[in-house]
C-alpha positions in Angstrom: -0.7 -19.9 -17.8 -0.5 -16.9 -15.4 -1.3 -16.2 -11.8 -2.1 -13.0 -9.8 0.6 -11.7 -7.6 1.2 -8.7 -5.2 4.8 -7.5 -4.8 6.2 -4.9 -2.5 9.7 -3.5 -3.0 12.1 -0.9 -4.5 12.4 -1.0 -8.3 15.9 -1.6 -9.6 17.5 -1.3 -13.0 14.8 0.9 -14.5 14.6 0.5 -18.3 12.4 2.9 -20.2 11.4 2.0 -23.8 8.7 4.0 -25.7 5.6 3.7 -23.5 6.8 0.8 -21.4 8.9 0.6 -18.3 10.7 -2.6 -17.2 12.5 -3.0 -13.8 13.6 -5.7 -11.4 12.0 -6.2 -8.0 13.7 -8.4 -5.5 11.4 -9.7 -2.7 11.4 -12.2 0.1 11.5 -14.2 2.0 8.1 -13.1 3.3 8.9 -14.5 6.7 12.1 -15.1 8.8 10.8 -18.5 9.8 9.4 -21.3 7.7 6.5 -23.6 8.8 7.8 -26.7 10.5 9.1 -29.2 8.0 9.3 -26.8 5.1 12.6 -25.2 3.8 13.1 -21.5 3.8 12.9 -19.8 0.4 15.5 -17.3 -0.6 14.7 -13.9 -2.2 13.1 -14.0 -5.6 13.8 -11.6 -8.5 10.9 -10.5 -10.7 11.0 -8.5 -13.9 8.1 -6.1 -13.8 6.6 -4.4 -16.8 4.2 -1.5 -16.8 3.2 1.6 -18.7 5.0 4.9 -18.1 1.6 6.4 -17.2 1.1 3.8 -14.5 4.6 4.3 -13.1 4.3 8.1 -13.0 0.8 8.0 -11.4 2.0 5.6 -8.7 4.3 8.1 -7.0 3.0 10.8 -4.7 5.7 13.2 -6.0 9.1 13.3 -7.6 10.6 13.1 -4.1 8.6 9.9 -3.3 11.2 7.1 -3.1 9.1 4.7 -1.0 8.5 1.1 -1.9 6.1 0.2 -4.6 3.1 -2.0 -4.2 2.5 -3.9 -7.4 -0.4 -6.0 -8.4 -0.3 -8.0 -11.6 -0.1 -11.3 -13.4 3.1 -13.3 -13.3 4.2 -15.4 -16.2 7.3 -17.7 -16.5 9.4 -16.5 -19.5 12.7 -17.4 -21.1 15.3 -14.8 -22.0 17.5 -14.7 -25.1 20.1 -16.9 -23.3 17.5 -19.6 -22.5 17.4 -18.7 -18.8 14.0 -18.9 -17.1 12.7 -15.8 -15.3 9.4 -14.6 -13.8 7.8 -11.6 -15.6 5.0 -9.6 -13.9 2.7 -7.5 -16.0 1.5 -4.8 -13.6 -2.3 -4.1 -13.5 -1.9 -1.7 -10.6 1.0 0.2 -9.0 1.0 2.4 -5.9 3.7 3.7 -3.7 3.7 3.1 0.1 3.7 6.9 0.6 0.6 7.4 -1.6 -1.1 4.5 0.1 -0.3 6.0 3.5 -1.5 9.5 2.5 -4.9 8.0 1.3 -5.3 6.1 4.5 -4.6 9.3 6.5 -7.2 11.1 4.5 -9.7 8.4 5.2 -9.0 8.4 9.0 -9.2 12.2 9.1 -12.5 12.2 7.3 -13.8 9.6 9.7 -12.7 11.7 12.7 -14.6 14.7 11.3 -17.7 12.7 10.7 -17.7 11.2 14.2 -17.1 14.6 15.8 -20.0 16.0 13.8 -22.2 13.1 15.0 -21.2 13.7 18.6 -22.0 17.4 18.3 -25.4 16.6 16.7 -26.2 14.1 19.4 -25.4 16.7 22.1 -27.6 19.2 20.4 -30.5 16.8 19.9 -30.4 14.8 23.0 -28.2 16.7 25.5 -24.6 16.4 26.6 -25.2 13.8 29.2 -27.5 11.6 27.1 -26.7 8.0 26.2 -26.6 8.9 22.5 -24.1 11.7 23.2 -21.9 9.4 25.3 -21.9 6.7 22.6 -21.1 9.2 19.9 -18.3 10.6 22.1 -16.9 7.1 22.7 -16.8 6.5 18.9 -15.2 9.9 18.3 -12.5 9.3 21.0 -11.8 5.9 19.4 -11.4 7.4 15.9 -9.2 10.2 17.3 -7.0 7.6 19.0 -6.7 5.7 15.7 -5.6 9.0 14.0 -3.0 9.7 16.6 -1.7 6.2 16.4 -1.5 6.3 12.6 0.3 9.7 12.7 2.8 8.5 15.3 3.7 5.4 13.2 4.0 7.6 10.0 6.0 10.7 11.0 6.9 11.4 7.4 3.3 12.4 6.7 3.3 15.5 9.0 
């Protein structure tokens, strides 16, 4: 039996063998407070397995040391000493830096499109038209989102 899981963290104890890479990922707890009546869980250790191709493609560059976002299937397994552990077979891996760069690209593209829509509305209907004002409002909102994203991710400048 297996279940889908998404993990975020830094890979530790990287072990490369032929085409496969295995590493530990320690995560949790997800929250600093547990729901009323439930005990707090401690950090969990997962053994993640992926291909070398997946691992290399996940990083934005050689200098990218950001956390990895891993999606995969988890399976309980027993090691050679009889100790139970959780294995995760990765189906997708992406670094936080790569994810942020993609998001920045999407926001920039959206800002360009909304600016072009504003300019087209001004040309077609006039600068003071209702259509131009609505397009300007959307452009300003998109531009504010871009500025907010850039200020919260200074490493992307």
